[in-house]
N, C-alpha and C positions, 0 to 999 in steps of 0.2 A: 913448670910448664907454661908456655906462653898460649894464650887463648884470645881469640877475637870473636866474641858472640853477637849474633844478629837474630832478629826476630824474638820469639819467646824462649829465653834461656832455659825455662823448665820443661820445654817440650822435646820431642825426638830431634836429634841433630845430625847434620852431615859433617863429618870430620875431614878437614883438609890438611895434609901433612906435606910441607915443603920447606926445604933447608933455606931458601932464599927469601928474605923478608919482603922485598918489593914485588917479586913475582907472586908471593903468597897472597899479598894484599890485593894485588890485580885479580887473582882468581876468586877471592872472597867477594870483591866488588861485582865481578861478572855473575857470581851465583846468587847474589843476595835477592834480586827480584824473583828469581825462580824458586828460591827457598821460601820466600814469603809467601808465594802463591801455593806452595806445597804445604804450608803449615809446620815448616821446620826451622830450626835455627842453624847456624853455622859455627863451628869451632875450628880455629886455625891454630896449628902448632908447628914448631920446628923439631925435626929429629936431632939427636935422640931425645925422647920425651916419655914420661910414664903414661901408660895406657889405663892406669886405675883411676877411679873416682870420676869416670866420664858418665854422662847421661846415657839413656837409650840412644843407640845410633841407628840411623836409617841407611847409611852409606858412608863408605870411607874412600876419599880421593887422595891417592898417593902420587905426588908429582916427582919423577925422577929426572927430569930434564934430559941432559945429554948423557947421562949414565946409561950403561947397558943393563938389561934386566938380569943378566948373570953376573954383574959385578958384585962384590961382597956386601956393600952397603944396602942396595936394593934387595938383595936376597935375605939379608937380615930382617929388614923392615917388613918384607912380604911374609917371611915365616913367622914372625912375631904377631902380625896383624891377623894372619889366618888362624893362628893358634888362640889368640885372645878373643877374637871375634868371628868365630867360624860361620856364624848365621848372618853376618852382615856383608852385603855385596862390596867387594874391593875393586876400585878402578885405578888403572895405572895411566897417568898422563905423561907422555914422553915426547921429546924433541926428535926422536928417531921413528922411522916408519918402515925400516927394512924388514923383510919377510921373516929372518931369523929372530928378530926381536919380537914380532907379533907371535910366532910360535912359541918362544920361550915364555912369554906372558901367559899364553893359552895353557901351556903345560904346567906353569907354576900354580895354576888353580885359581887365578884372578877371575873376576866377573866381566871385566873389559879392558880393552887397551884403546886409548884415545890419543892419536897423535896430535901435536899442537898445530899441525898444518890444516886441520879442518875448520870449517866455518863455525862460529860460535853458535849460530841457530841449530846447526845440525848436533852440536855437543849437548845443547839444552835438551834437545829430543831424546838423545841417547841417555842422558842422566835420568830423564823421567821413566824411560823404559827399564833401565838397570834397576832403579829403586823400586819397581813394581815386580822385579824378579827375573828380568830378561838379561841376556848378555850382549856384548857389542864388540866386534872385532873387524878390522879391515879385511874383507874377504879374499881379495885378489892376493895380498901378501900371505895371508894364512894358508890358502889352498897352494900356492907356490911352494912355500916351505913344506907343507905336508907331502906333496908330490915328490920333492927332492928327498926327503926323509924316507919315503917308501919306494925309492928307485932300487934296482937290483942290488947296487953295492951296499945299500943299507939294510938289506935283508927282506923280511916278510912285508908284504903289503897291508897286513892287517895290524891295526893298533888295539891291543887288549885292553887299554885303560880309558880310552875316550871314544865317544861317538861325535862326530861333527855333522851338523845339518845346515846347510847354507840356503837361504831363501834365493832362489833364482826365478826371474820373472821375465816374460817376453811381452813387449808392447802389443803384439798381435792378439793377445787374449783380452785386451780392453777395447771398448769402443772409443771413438774420437772424443765423445763427450765425457766418458769416464777418465780418459787421460787428462782432459782439461780440469776436471775436478780433482784428480790425483795430484796434478802440479800444484794446485792451490792448497791441498792438504799439506803437501811438502812445505809450502811457504808459511804454514801455521794458520791459515784462514779458518774462520768459523763457518758453519753451515750457512748462517745468515749472509755473511760477507760473500761467500762463494756464489750464493743465489743471486745477490745484487750484481756481481761481476759478470756472471753468465746469463743474467736475465731469465732465471727460472725460480720457481717456488722452493721455499725452504724444504717442504716435504719432498719435492722431487730430488733435492740434493741428498736427502737423507737416504732415499732409495739407491741412488747412484753410489753413495759411501758404502752401503751394505753390500752392493754388488761388487765393489772394488775389493772389500775385505774378503769376500768369499772367494774372488778369483785369485787373489794374492796369497790366500791362506793366513790372513793376518787376523790377530785376536781383537785388535783395537785400532783406533785411528792413528795412534802414534807409530805402531808397528807398520801400518800401511805407509805413513809418511816417511819412515826410515827406509823402507824398501824403494820408495820413490826416488831417493837420492841415487841409488844404484841404477834405476831405470834411466834417469836423465843424464847419468854420467857427470853430475855436478858435485861440488864440494868434496873432491878427492875420491869420488866413486866408492863411497863406504856403503855398506849395507848391514843388515841384521844377521847375526849368526847365534846359534844356540849350541851349548855342549853340555854334556853330563857325564858322570863316571858310572861305570858299571858297578 
């Protein structure tokens, strides 16, 4: 089994699985600063590879490239990973962004579907949220696929196996100042930097952040920042989604 370890090899790890060596190295390089700041190491392997003798995993990133979620190879990988590491978030990274691909990933039981077309900064925010227990899907594609599946020719409009809740936000619910703060949250700015940019006290920024989180129904700054991506229509129009099985 090939490995590329970064940070503390004895601590929790993020496992990257990618069949292509150059692409795998690129993803590891992208994730390294984020992993270091999260106190995790990175293991990179090529399938097929044994899943035994691994350290505790915080997240698994499976890169399927141009393959479809329903193709035999990805299906085998997904099934094996979910079986061997049921409690570890599984993220699919795909070159495809079609609605049916997003829905297939959602129904396969993975924690996230990240198309390679999104901005790296948004991907990093998503990885942070996913590793904390959240899920991440392109909502427009997912909802389009769900509507198509629930059309009359597909039978009942009720899906007995999943519940989908998509965060929808309207700019009218935020003040102009809150929108300015939210835009900077989206860019990853700290409270201190936001205060400097908007010429306000850091304590005032904290009040605005709390108000933004309350109005968006966000549990933390990261969730609010991910929601802001959808608000502004930037970086592919992605937002946060959550799903759970009954």
